[in-house]
N, C-alpha and C positions, 0 to 999 in steps of 0.2 A: 391421489397423486398430485403433486405440486406442478405448477407451470414452470417451464424452463425459460429463464431470462437469457437472451443472447447478448444484450449490451448491458454492461455494468462497469463500475469503477472500483478501484481498490479501496477507496475510502468508504464506498457503500458497503462492501463486503466486511471491512473492519468494523463499521457501525453495527452491522448485523451480529458480528461476533461479540461485540461489547454488550449488545442487548441480550443475546442468549446467555452470555456469561453472567449477566446480572440476574437472570432467571435461574441461576444455579445449574445450568446444563454442563455436563462434562465436555471437555475439549473434543473427545471422539464423537460425541453426539452432535456437537456444533459443526464439526467437519462434515459429518454425514448429511446434515441439513443444507450446508453450503453447497456441497456437490450436487445434491438433489435439485436445487434451484439454479445455481450458477454454472454447473458443470465441473468436471474434475480438473480443469485448468485454472480455476478461480484461486485456490490456495491449497497448499499441502497440509497434511495433518500436523506436521511439525511446526509449520508457521502458525496454524490456528492455536496450537498449544503455547507457542511463544507469545502470541498476543494475549491469550488468557492469563499467562504469568505476569505480563506487563500490567494488565488491568488489576490483577490481584495485588501487585506491588504499589498500586496507587495511580497509575497512569489514567488520565481522564480524557485525553483527546485521541482521535483516530488518524490525524494527519501524520505523515512521516516527516517530522521537523528536522531530522538529522540526515540530510541527503548525502553528506560525506561518508556516513557509515556504510553506505552501499557501494562505495568506491567511485561514485560519480561526482563530478564537480557540481557545486551549487550554481555555478554560472559559467557561461561560455566566454565571458569577457576576461581576456588575459592581455598582458602587455603585447604579446606577439600578435594577437588578433586585432588589437587597437592599432598597432603600427601598420598592419596590412590594410585596414580600412582607410587610415589616413593616406597611405600611399595611393590607393585607388582613387580617392577623392582628389588628390593633387594632380593625378594624370588627367582627370576630366577638367 
């Protein structure tokens, strides 16, 4: 039985997926091993399969370089926020 890791990062899990994918393990087996070590909240079976397809298509990195794809902005710096900060500074 494997040890259960309580603290982990998404990049760590993706690196493990890439490693196991390189060893020709099926996505379902990779998911089983991920859940065994990181717990069932680490990544869904569908996400593991998606990462395996990405590596098969030639992806070489595990960082999520396209943060906008998730619907989140890459930065919290906006014209509105900048104006708010300038206003606060002027008041002091």
